[in-house]
N, C-alpha and C positions, 0 to 999 in steps of 0.2 A: 537545499532545503526542500522538504516535502511536506505538504499540508495534509492533515487528517482531521476528521471529525472527532470531537472529544470522546465519543463512545468507542473509538478505536484505540484509545490509550491503553486500557487494561489488556485487551487481546494482543496488542503488540508487545507490551512489556512481559506478559506471561507466556509468550511464544505461540499463542493460538492463531495469530494473524502474521503470516510469514511472506505473503505476497500482496502486491497492490497493482492495480491497473490504472493507467492514466490516458487521457485522450490528448495526445501530442502528435503534431505533424512529424517532428523529428525528436528522437529521444533526448531528454535533458539530463539523463543519468547515464553514467558509463560504468561498465563492469569494473569492480575494484575500487570504485569511489565510495566516499562516506558522506552521507547527507544527514542533516539535523532534521528530526521529526518535530513539527510544530502544529499547533492548532490555530494560530493567528499569524498572518503573513509578516506584519511589522514588529512582532514581539521578539525580544532577545531571548526569551525563555524557550527551551526545547525539552522534550520528555525522553528522547532517545537519540542515539547515533545509529544510523542504519547503514550497513555494509551492503553494497549492491553486488549480488552474486551473478545475476544474469539479466539481460534485457532482450525482449522479443516482441514482435508485432503479433497481435492476436485479435480476431473479431470476437465481439461479446458472445455471439451464439456458439462459438467454438470452445468456450470455457467448459471444462469438464466438471462433474459434480465434486470430485476430489479437490480441484482447484478452487471451487467456491468455498470449501471449508478452509483452505489455506488463506483465503481472503478474509477469514474471520466471520463468515456467515454460516448459518445452519443449513440453508437451502437456497436454490436459485430464486425462489419467490421473495426472499427477504433481502435481496441485494439492492433493490430500488425502493426504499421507504420514502 
């Protein structure tokens, strides 16, 4: 299960948000696994099944402008609202 903000539902479903970053000490997702996308942790409802294609470590400052767009944001300045 991966949690998302409600405003990420539409970009995920229509394919504008195809990447996500998480602050994890150890990855909790494995390549090839499928995770339910939810907006609330304890809810049984989910809005998508996400197929994990790759997992990598990356510093926030190393994210490229094109990766910001794949995250569903228009620019780097809109990532931390």
